[in-house]
N, CA, C and O atoms as CSV, one atom per row, in Angstrom:
chain,resi,resn,atom,element,x,y,z
A,1,MET,N,N,-11.650,10.134,-1.136
A,1,MET,CA,C,-10.499,9.299,-0.842
A,1,MET,C,C,-10.542,7.999,-1.634
A,1,MET,O,O,-9.498,7.503,-2.057
A,2,LYS,N,N,-11.737,7.438,-1.843
A,2,LYS,CA,C,-11.852,6.191,-2.598
A,2,LYS,C,C,-11.334,6.359,-4.021
A,2,LYS,O,O,-10.694,5.459,-4.564
A,3,THR,N,N,-11.610,7.510,-4.621
A,3,THR,CA,C,-11.157,7.755,-5.989
A,3,THR,C,C,-9.638,7.781,-6.050
A,3,THR,O,O,-9.044,7.228,-6.975
A,4,ARG,N,N,-9.016,8.412,-5.085
A,4,ARG,CA,C,-7.551,8.495,-5.055
A,4,ARG,C,C,-6.934,7.102,-4.945
A,4,ARG,O,O,-5.969,6.790,-5.643
A,5,VAL,N,N,-7.487,6.273,-4.074
A,5,VAL,CA,C,-6.987,4.905,-3.898
A,5,VAL,C,C,-7.190,4.109,-5.179
A,5,VAL,O,O,-6.278,3.416,-5.630
A,6,ALA,N,N,-8.374,4.201,-5.768
A,6,ALA,CA,C,-8.678,3.459,-6.996
A,6,ALA,C,C,-7.753,3.859,-8.130
A,6,ALA,O,O,-7.293,2.999,-8.881
A,7,ARG,N,N,-7.474,5.134,-8.268
A,7,ARG,CA,C,-6.573,5.594,-9.341
A,7,ARG,C,C,-5.139,5.140,-9.089
A,7,ARG,O,O,-4.425,4.785,-10.026
A,8,SER,N,N,-4.723,5.152,-7.839
A,8,SER,CA,C,-3.381,4.665,-7.502
A,8,SER,C,C,-3.252,3.180,-7.816
A,8,SER,O,O,-2.250,2.743,-8.381
A,9,PHE,N,N,-4.269,2.407,-7.448
A,9,PHE,CA,C,-4.256,0.973,-7.743
A,9,PHE,C,C,-4.210,0.742,-9.252
A,9,PHE,O,O,-3.486,-0.141,-9.713
A,10,ALA,N,N,-4.958,1.508,-10.018
A,10,ALA,CA,C,-4.978,1.353,-11.473
A,10,ALA,C,C,-3.597,1.625,-12.062
A,10,ALA,O,O,-3.145,0.897,-12.946
A,11,LYS,N,N,-2.930,2.663,-11.581
A,11,LYS,CA,C,-1.595,2.995,-12.088
A,11,LYS,C,C,-0.574,1.907,-11.764
A,11,LYS,O,O,0.364,1.669,-12.526
A,12,LEU,N,N,-0.772,1.252,-10.623
A,12,LEU,CA,C,0.149,0.195,-10.205
A,12,LEU,C,C,-0.335,-1.191,-10.631
A,12,LEU,O,O,0.284,-2.198,-10.288
A,13,THR,N,N,-1.419,-1.243,-11.363
A,13,THR,CA,C,-2.075,-2.485,-11.798
A,13,THR,C,C,-2.330,-3.437,-10.632
A,13,THR,O,O,-1.992,-4.620,-10.687
A,14,LEU,N,N,-2.938,-2.887,-9.569
A,14,LEU,CA,C,-3.301,-3.667,-8.387
A,14,LEU,C,C,-4.810,-3.816,-8.330
A,14,LEU,O,O,-5.542,-2.911,-8.731
A,15,ARG,N,N,-5.284,-4.960,-7.831
A,15,ARG,CA,C,-6.725,-5.194,-7.702
A,15,ARG,C,C,-7.284,-4.688,-6.383
A,15,ARG,O,O,-8.409,-4.192,-6.330
A,16,ASP,N,N,-6.487,-4.814,-5.300
A,16,ASP,CA,C,-7.027,-4.489,-3.985
A,16,ASP,C,C,-5.900,-4.144,-3.012
A,16,ASP,O,O,-4.724,-4.151,-3.375
A,17,ARG,N,N,-6.281,-3.844,-1.778
A,17,ARG,CA,C,-5.304,-3.450,-0.759
A,17,ARG,C,C,-4.339,-4.581,-0.413
A,17,ARG,O,O,-3.182,-4.335,-0.072
A,18,ALA,N,N,-4.817,-5.811,-0.503
A,18,ALA,CA,C,-3.942,-6.952,-0.213
A,18,ALA,C,C,-2.774,-6.991,-1.201
A,18,ALA,O,O,-1.637,-7.247,-0.806
A,19,GLN,N,N,-3.045,-6.743,-2.453
A,19,GLN,CA,C,-1.965,-6.698,-3.433
A,19,GLN,C,C,-1.028,-5.530,-3.171
A,19,GLN,O,O,0.173,-5.624,-3.420
A,20,ALA,N,N,-1.573,-4.435,-2.670
A,20,ALA,CA,C,-0.736,-3.281,-2.339
A,20,ALA,C,C,0.229,-3.633,-1.207
A,20,ALA,O,O,1.385,-3.210,-1.222
A,21,VAL,N,N,-0.240,-4.398,-0.235
A,21,VAL,CA,C,0.609,-4.825,0.877
A,21,VAL,C,C,1.722,-5.730,0.364
A,21,VAL,O,O,2.881,-5.573,0.745
A,22,VAL,N,N,1.370,-6.672,-0.497
A,22,VAL,CA,C,2.376,-7.578,-1.063
A,22,VAL,C,C,3.425,-6.772,-1.821
A,22,VAL,O,O,4.622,-7.014,-1.669
A,23,LEU,N,N,2.985,-5.822,-2.630
A,23,LEU,CA,C,3.912,-4.986,-3.383
A,23,LEU,C,C,4.839,-4.203,-2.450
A,23,LEU,O,O,6.032,-4.071,-2.721
A,24,ALA,N,N,4.288,-3.690,-1.363
A,24,ALA,CA,C,5.091,-2.922,-0.404
A,24,ALA,C,C,6.188,-3.792,0.205
A,24,ALA,O,O,7.318,-3.333,0.373
A,25,TYR,N,N,5.868,-5.041,0.537
A,25,TYR,CA,C,6.884,-5.963,1.075
A,25,TYR,C,C,7.915,-6.319,0.015
A,25,TYR,O,O,9.115,-6.301,0.288
A,26,GLU,N,N,7.464,-6.638,-1.179
A,26,GLU,CA,C,8.371,-7.068,-2.246
A,26,GLU,C,C,9.346,-5.975,-2.656
A,26,GLU,O,O,10.482,-6.269,-3.029
A,27,THR,N,N,8.922,-4.729,-2.593
A,27,THR,CA,C,9.785,-3.626,-3.000
A,27,THR,C,C,10.623,-3.062,-1.854
A,27,THR,O,O,11.458,-2.180,-2.056
A,28,GLY,N,N,10.387,-3.587,-0.636
A,28,GLY,CA,C,11.159,-3.118,0.506
A,28,GLY,C,C,10.622,-1.847,1.137
A,28,GLY,O,O,11.284,-1.240,1.978
A,29,LEU,N,N,9.431,-1.445,0.737
A,29,LEU,CA,C,8.829,-0.244,1.317
A,29,LEU,C,C,8.552,-0.435,2.798
A,29,LEU,O,O,8.698,0.499,3.587
A,30,VAL,N,N,8.151,-1.644,3.179
A,30,VAL,CA,C,7.945,-2.000,4.585
A,30,VAL,C,C,8.683,-3.301,4.866
A,30,VAL,O,O,8.952,-4.086,3.957
A,31,SER,N,N,9.007,-3.518,6.134
A,31,SER,CA,C,9.695,-4.729,6.554
A,31,SER,C,C,8.803,-5.521,7.497
A,31,SER,O,O,8.015,-4.935,8.239
A,32,PRO,N,N,8.918,-6.857,7.478
A,32,PRO,CA,C,8.122,-7.662,8.417
A,32,PRO,C,C,8.393,-7.228,9.856
A,32,PRO,O,O,9.543,-7.019,10.242
A,33,GLY,N,N,7.341,-7.097,10.637
A,33,GLY,CA,C,7.474,-6.700,12.031
A,33,GLY,C,C,7.501,-5.202,12.251
A,33,GLY,O,O,7.487,-4.745,13.394
A,34,GLU,N,N,7.539,-4.435,11.182
A,34,GLU,CA,C,7.564,-2.977,11.289
A,34,GLU,C,C,6.165,-2.497,11.660
A,34,GLU,O,O,5.192,-2.860,10.998
A,35,SER,N,N,6.055,-1.691,12.704
A,35,SER,CA,C,4.739,-1.217,13.106
A,35,SER,C,C,4.354,0.014,12.300
A,35,SER,O,O,5.208,0.809,11.908
A,36,ALA,N,N,3.083,0.155,12.066
A,36,ALA,CA,C,2.576,1.315,11.325
A,36,ALA,C,C,2.296,2.429,12.310
A,36,ALA,O,O,1.529,2.249,13.255
A,37,ASP,N,N,2.909,3.570,12.096
A,37,ASP,CA,C,2.669,4.713,12.959
A,37,ASP,C,C,1.633,5.599,12.282
A,37,ASP,O,O,1.951,6.358,11.366
A,38,THR,N,N,0.395,5.495,12.741
A,38,THR,CA,C,-0.684,6.256,12.128
A,38,THR,C,C,-0.904,7.594,12.819
A,38,THR,O,O,-1.826,8.326,12.458
A,39,THR,N,N,-0.075,7.930,13.805
A,39,THR,CA,C,-0.267,9.194,14.520
A,39,THR,C,C,0.332,10.377,13.766
A,39,THR,O,O,-0.038,11.520,14.032
A,40,LYS,N,N,1.249,10.127,12.833
A,40,LYS,CA,C,1.866,11.208,12.058
A,40,LYS,C,C,0.990,11.561,10.890
A,40,LYS,O,O,0.720,10.710,10.043
A,41,ARG,N,N,0.537,12.798,10.821
A,41,ARG,CA,C,-0.282,13.266,9.694
A,41,ARG,C,C,-0.005,14.703,9.421
A,41,ARG,O,O,-0.596,15.284,8.509
């Protein structure tokens, strides 16, 4: 799983998960106050 995350970050030119969160907000992928539903898999 670490390899998949690292390759995704490289493609998006992100350094870490914090940058991924910022990108998600900036692009409208998530909205402030939106809860994460981790039960769906």
